[in-house]
Structures are given as C-alpha cells and as structure tokens.
N, C-alpha and C positions, 0 to 999 in steps of 0.2 A: 202732453198737455197743450191745449190750444188757448192762446190768450188773444182776446180782441182788444186792440188798442184804439183809443180815440184818435181822430184825424191829426192833431198836432204831433203826436208821437209817431204816427205812420209816416209823416213827412220827414222826420228826423232820422229814423232808423228803418232800414230794410228788414224784412222778416228774417233773413239770414243773420243780420247783425244782432237782432233781438235774441234769437236762439243761442247765438254765441255768448251774448252777455248774460243770459239767464244761467248758462252752464258754468259761469265763472264763480269761484268761491266767494262767500261773503267777505267784505273788507278789502277785496281787490279793487284797485282804482277803476277798472272798466265796469265792474259791477256797481260801484257807487255812482258813476256817471249815468249808467242806465237807470238806476233807481231814481236819481234826481230828475232825469228827463221824464220818466213815467209819472212822478209826483206832479211836476209842472203841467203835464198834459192832461191830468185829471182835475185841474183846478176848476174847470167850468162844468162839472157834473151836476152841481146843485145851484142852478141859476133860476131866479124867479122871473117867469115870463107870463105876460098877460096879453090877451087879445080882447079888446072891448069892441062891442058891435051893437047895431040896431037890429031888431027882429025884421026879417024880410030883406035884409041887405044882400044882394047877389054876390058880393065880394067877401062876405064873412067866411063861408066854408072854404073857398079856395085859399084864403089867407091863413086860416087855422091849419089847414093841411100843409101849406108851405112852411109855416113857422115850426110845426111839429117835425117835418122832414129835415129842416136845417138844424134844429135843436138836436135831433138824433145824430146827425152826421158830425156834430161838434161834441158828442159825448154827454149831452145834457140828459140826466136821468130823472129830474124832477118834472112833474106834469105841467103842461101848458094850461094856465088858468083862463077860462073863458068867462067874460062878464057881459051880460046883456044890459044895455042902458035903457031904462024904462020911462024916464021922465027928464024934463029940462033941468030939474033940480039935480038929478043924478049926473047929468052931463056937466054941470058947473062944479059940483062937489068932486067928481072924479077927473076933472080937467080933460074932458073928452073933446077931441078935435075933429071928430067925425068917424063914420063907420067905413072900414074897420081902423082901429087904432091899436098899434102894437107897442108894448113897453117891455123892456128888459131891465130888471133891477130898478123898477119904477121910473125909468127914463125912456121917453119916446124914442123910437128907433130912427126917426127922421132927423138928420142933423140940423135941419132948418126950423125945427119945431120949438126950440128952446124958449124963445120970448113970446110965443103966441098966447093969446088970451081969448080967442074966438071960440069958446066952448059952446057947443050946440048939438042938437039932434039932427045932423046933416050927413050926407054922403061925403066921403073924403077921397081926394085924388092925390096920388103920388106921381107928379108929372102929369101924364095923360092917362094913367091907369088907376083903377080903383084897388089894385092889389099892390102892396108895397114891394119894392125891389128886394130880391133875396140878399143882395149885397148889404142892404141896411140891417137886415136881421142878423146876418153872419157877423158883421162888424160890431153890432151891439153886444152879441154874446161873447165875442172875443174880448171886449173891453170891460165886461161886467164883473163886479165883485161877486163872489159866491155867498150863499146864505146857509145858515144852519151849520 
C-alpha cells in the first residue's frame, strides 16, 4: 500500500520511518506518535482560498496557477475559489485591494495589508511584481484555520 503524505509529514518522517510505523501494532507508542503526526499534517487539507481579480489582468492566471500549485504541495484538497470583481461597488464590498488579491481563510496573504482601506478596481503590486510571492501564500496556508 502506498500512502501519499502532505509536505509537513514528509518533513518529519522519512519513507522508511513511515513504513516502520505503519507496521507497528495499534496502541504501541511509536504507532500513536505516527498517527498524531499524520493527523497534525492533515490539518490544512480544507482551507478556504480565494483569488480575486479583474478581467483582463495579466497577472490573474499566473497567480491562480501559483496559488493552486502551492495549495497542492501543502495538502490542500479544497478548490481555490476565483472571484471576478465587476464593479467599484464589488471592490468596496469585497475589500478588494487590487488585481490579483489572494486570501486564505478570508485574510489577505500580504502581511502589510491588514489596515488598508484603498479598495478599488486597480492593478496590485507585491513589491515590484504583479504576482504575489509564493512565500506569502505558503505562510498564509500554514497559519490558516481549516473549515468544514
């Protein structure tokens, strides 16, 4: 039997160690430790992720692809929700800071976005790039509470 472990578990246990642990009888200390680590590593499988964007934004598709790739490597099984912003009213209502905006568990992935209120139908820059850093996405997923 082949088990695919999410990245947090892969970092903790080598494949040899997992095979060894799975072969240990239930109730044995090593088996309990392995089961606990696997449970913790699966905590982020159901995280709500959104990418908000403007139609025609050249950075939307690369950002959606980046977010999906990072979510998958972190074991996230829930789909990435994409939301097109169609009006200035949508931008204000959805607290849209520009295209693309990425949120994990309704929190903007940019650590500096917390107090911002400049909601508008504009392009967004993350430093000098229109695509957010992968580190922001990964950190947000790691910190996120799960849903459902």
